MILUMMI-872181 format. One record per residue (C-alpha): residue in one letter; x, z, y. Coordinates in steps of 0.02 Angstrom, whole numbers, plus 50000, padded with zeros to 5 digits. Each point is the difference from the previous one (the first is absolute). Layout:
AXZY ...
***
This chain:
M419385016438099 V499184983749960 Q498325003949919 S499644990749840 R498344994750069 G500064992450175 V500414987350127 R501574999650090 H500344992050168 G501885000950037 S500505018649965 K498145005550019 V498865004249850 F498154996050013 G499035007749865 V498744989549900 P498305007150015 G498495000249882 M498704987949988 S498905005350151 T501505006050121 P500764986450113 I501904997650005 V500925012850097 G501164991150106 A500335012350147 R501555011849973 R499485018649996 V501155009350110 A500685018449949 R499145013650068 T501615008350080 T500664984750074 R499934998650202 H499934983150067 P500224991150173 R498574993350107 W499444986049890 T500045003349817 P500224985349888 T498135001449942 L499355000150177 T501104985450041 C499384989249851 I498205003150052 L500064999350188 L501324987450012 T499204982650046 E500814984049961 G501334997850131 G499425014950090 E500615017850023 P499065015849927 Q498535007650109 K500415015450060 N498805015549971 K500695016350071 E498605010149928 I500194994249824 L501874998749994 R501165010250120 E501965001049986 G500595011949882 R498365003749895 S500304999749821 S498924989649881 T498905014249962 D499335000850181 I499584981650016 M498075000349976 W499694982849947 S498195004349962 S499765004450198 L500344982350043 P498384990650081 T499024990549867 D499784985050115 L502044999950020 V500025000149807 D498744985649986 S501054989350129 I501495004449891 E499204993949849 E499374983050097 S501764995550039 L500805000449834 V499934983549901 L501005005349842 Y499145008349850 I501475011449963 D499925006650190 K498115004349978 V500335009349862 R501535009750071 L498755003750152 R498875009349878 C501285009349923 V500495010150167 C498655012649976 S498395002849914 S498804999350150 W500714982150037 R499684995149823 S498255007350012 H499554992450158 L500784982549967 P498944988249893 K500434998349821 L501204984649961 S499274985949900 N500674999949821 H500634982750017 S499994985150127 V500965010050123 V501715001349922 G500964982949974 P501044995249845 W501785009049985 L501254992349882 L500435011049843 L501924999249985 P501115002649857 D501615010950023 N501614995649907 L500004997449808 G499645014949911 S499255010450145 K498445008649993 T499634997150178 C499114986650099 G499484998450180 F498454993950101 W500524988150143 N498744998250138 P500224982950076 L499355007150168 E501165013850024 K501464992649899 N500295018049931 V500255002649809 Y499055015949924 K500905006749833 L499035003749852 D500615011249867 L499194989549857 P500525003549832 E498894985649929 A501264988850078 G501744993649938 D500734983349946 Q499045000649840 I498244996950062 A499174985550101 F498574999950121 K498664988349935 G498745002050137 S499305010450149 D498285002650052 H498895012750088 G501615010750029 W500484999949817 V501474991149927 V500044994149818 I501515004649908 H500624993349824 D501395012149946 K501364997349863 K498975007249867 D498434989549990 A499025009850104 I498894993850149 Y499175009250134 A499435002250180 L500865011450112 N499595006550177 P501765002050082 L499425012050121 T499065012649898 R501004996549825 A498264997249911 R499984988349858 V498784989949897 W500494995049829 L499594982149958 P500074992249814 P501874997149955 R500894983249993 S499785000349824 K498314999850013 F499774981750059 P499384985849914 D501644992149980 I500895014649907 R499984999449809 E501035015749984 Y501075011650109 N501505011949929 A500915009950129 H501435003949875 N500314981949980 Q501224998050151 D500004983250091 N498504993949880 E498765012450037 Y498594987550018 Q499334987049865 L498914987550107 W498774988349937 E500694980950027 G498704987650052 I500214982949907 P499134984950064 D498684993349896 G499854982150096 D498175004850075 G500655009550138 C499895017749919 Y501295010449908 N500115008749839 F500825017049987 K500715001149825 E501805001150031 Y500825014750084 Y501815002550095 S500925015650047 L500545004550173 G500855015850095 A499055011450104 T500944995850150 H499514981149989 V498225004549969 R499935012550138 N500814988050135 S499264984149939 L498395001949901 L498945011150115 Q499834990150156 K498695009350100 V498595012749994 V498445002250122 F498775012850014 S498114998450051 S500055016150077 S501095015850005 P500415005049812 T499175017550034 C498314990750001 S498744999949862 D499704981749997 F501804995050025 V500634985249925 A501854993449991 V500414981649960 A501764994249955 I501044982449989 F500995002649850 G501024990249872 E500964983949982 Y498434989550042 A499475011850145 K498355003249930 L498725013750064 A499505016549916 Y499015014650065 C499735019149964 K498685012050066 R500225018550034 G500195009649827 D500504983449908 N501365001249863 K500484980950002 W500044984950120 S498684987749950 L500284980450024 L498844993650136 D499924983549952 E501124986749910 D499674985150091 I500885005550174 P501815000149961 L501424999550128 M499215011750133 E500905002750164 D498965012650090 L498515011050002 L498825007150134 F498545012649977 H498734996550147 G498175005050004 G499735005149829 K500894984549936 L501724994949932 Y500764983550057 G501464992549922 V501204984150038 Q500924990549881 H501784992650038 L499254983850045 G498695006650122 R498465000649890 L498915014550054 V498805009649890 V498905015550013 F499185012349891 D498485005850072 N499685012649866 I501715008049988 M499345018250030 N498854999249846 A501364995649883 G499975005049823 S498245006550026 N498354995149888 S499454989250143 C501804990950022 P501035002649847 K501274986350070 P499894994950182 K499974980250033 F500794991050136 K499414986050114 D501034987650086 I499864999150185 V501494988250039 P500774988049868 T501894998549970 R500864994550144 L501904995850011 L500505017050092 L501475004449873 D500365019049980 N500315015650110 L498145000450058 Y499075014750073 L498155003950037 C499425009650145 W498405005150081 S499884996350197 S498625008950093 S499894984950116 T500294985749875 G499495006149847 L501014996249833 M501684992650038 L501604993749882 V501855001650059 R501374990549910 R501715007750025 D501484985350002 M501445006749907 K501704993250000 Y501115003049828 D501835002950020 D501265001249854 V501535012650043 D501685000649916 E499485016749920 Y499385003749819 D498675013849943 E500395011749852 H499434986849873 G501244987050062 D498624988450095 Q500424993450161 I499005010450146 I498674990450091 T499315006150177 L498494997250080 E499654999850200 T498514998350082 V500064983950114 G498184998450066 F498175000849969 E498514988449983 I498205006850040 F498384994249932 K498335005350025 L498394997149885 D498774985950042 T498665006049886 I498824983950022 A501584988049965 Q500545012449862 T501894997350065 W501395008650096 C500204994450180 E501625002750068 V500145009250166 K501485003150118 S499635017850059 L499335016049949 G499305003350169 D499985018250028 D500295005449820 V501475008249923 L500494998549811 F501025008249896 L500524993049834 G500945004349842 L499645009149828 N498545010350101 S498264993350006 T500244989550158 I499495009650157 S499164990950147 F499415008250168 S499674994350180 S501375005850138 L498545001450120 D499625016149894 F501885004649987 P500864994750158 S501555005849959 Y500244986049861 K500554982650052 R498664987149993 N500194984949880 C501325008449897 I500335001049816 Y500955014549933 F500714997549826 T500965007149870 D500914995849842 T499054998849832 Q501365002049870 L500354983149988 N501775005650052 F500145013249863 Q501684990749953 I500795007350163 K499715018949936 G501675009450034 T500864984750076 G499755005750192 R499174985250055 D498595000750121 L498144998449927 D498774988250080 V499055011950124 G499384996650172 A498754993250121 F499644981650072 S499254996950173 L498804984049988 D500044998750183 E501945002150022 E500424990949838 K501305013849979 F500385011749847 E500575018950029 H500845007349844 F499915018049953 R501115012149909 A499285002649839 Y500825016149940 V500225018150046 G501715004649970 D501704991350055 S500044989049834 K498984984349983 S500125003949800 V498205004149992 W498434997649878 P498624996849990 S499484988650135 P499115007850142 I498084999050027 W498825001850134 V498815014749999 V498595006850116 P500615019149978 S498325010749985 P499985017849949 F498084999749982 N499784986549850 
***
């Protein structure tokens, strides 16, 4: 029987642990089962890449049951040697699951920086199942996730949590492993919403309409109505976190609305507050070093130095500073922080195609496909973006998530100078059509794309768009 809270790999079910317990990845063997010389568990642990299991007659003799195998009697120096040979985080977790003595002997795994990003995939339309796809192992681990389904949308991923906007106006952060939730103020509590009525189908929201006043500002005196689906898909673009949402000083910042403005909330707030009226058309946000960086659609870079004190008596409304003035970089921009280069900007080149199909509203479907990337580093002296042709040893993960960057020297299993990307829901028109979403990796060294399967089941009729997550049961 499939457990209601668990991770499945193929036909196996792995239980989702508590906040302080690592993921259980080793299959537990029935006590009455007898095994041949090499059990699956021992083979998994002692099999080196391209090699054969190391025989140890004292530990494992032919015909002995699993209850006779004394894992705890294995010399600790051999356990240490096995630990040193493992590269993947999941294998290190599995090693600690063999027995309690190994777990107590081996050093505690770091809460972060050990596991790389996994892709959270949807299943077929209407399904309550998702999957975690590991780009290194090329495996999918299925998740029973009641919060999933075709009536929700992923709006961000940070610190192991995913931001979900559901069909009933609610917005919350979800840890996919522990199923813990942290509720954020709903969409109806954003500055652009005049009124929300859940019973007014297809016109649930009344939004303030900005009328230009001739001085570059907007007067919000008129309003118009929109349905919940359109508001969910198009008018909440991205949410980023300053830290894990379980922290007391947690701050969330969102890009929202027709003009892509910024709003923020702190832990315990019941509404989203406008961050600054003078910086619309935001493309991406990045928290780093206690500061919030933002880039507009033409490459203008701004920073909020005092974002962590937002709403306090000392800082009732944070003010931004310009770092880079407007530069013609158009849209599809991502901010990231490289340990070797500092602040960087990536532009994603997209190709727009009309297809001979129409959506449920009678509009012709337009698909978007990634065809290349441009990379820039920040020149703080000249206050400009300087184009570079390589990431060096770095690896990037782009999408609706807060951009992830790390060195392949720290994670040797990842290919250097590579950008992993996923669809950002611009392709929401193809929902249910069976067409592929825009998910893959691009090697700058080879100038070559690799496209990934962006769904769990057999059908491509999936929703929402997948999102990169650094899975963690600790945050």
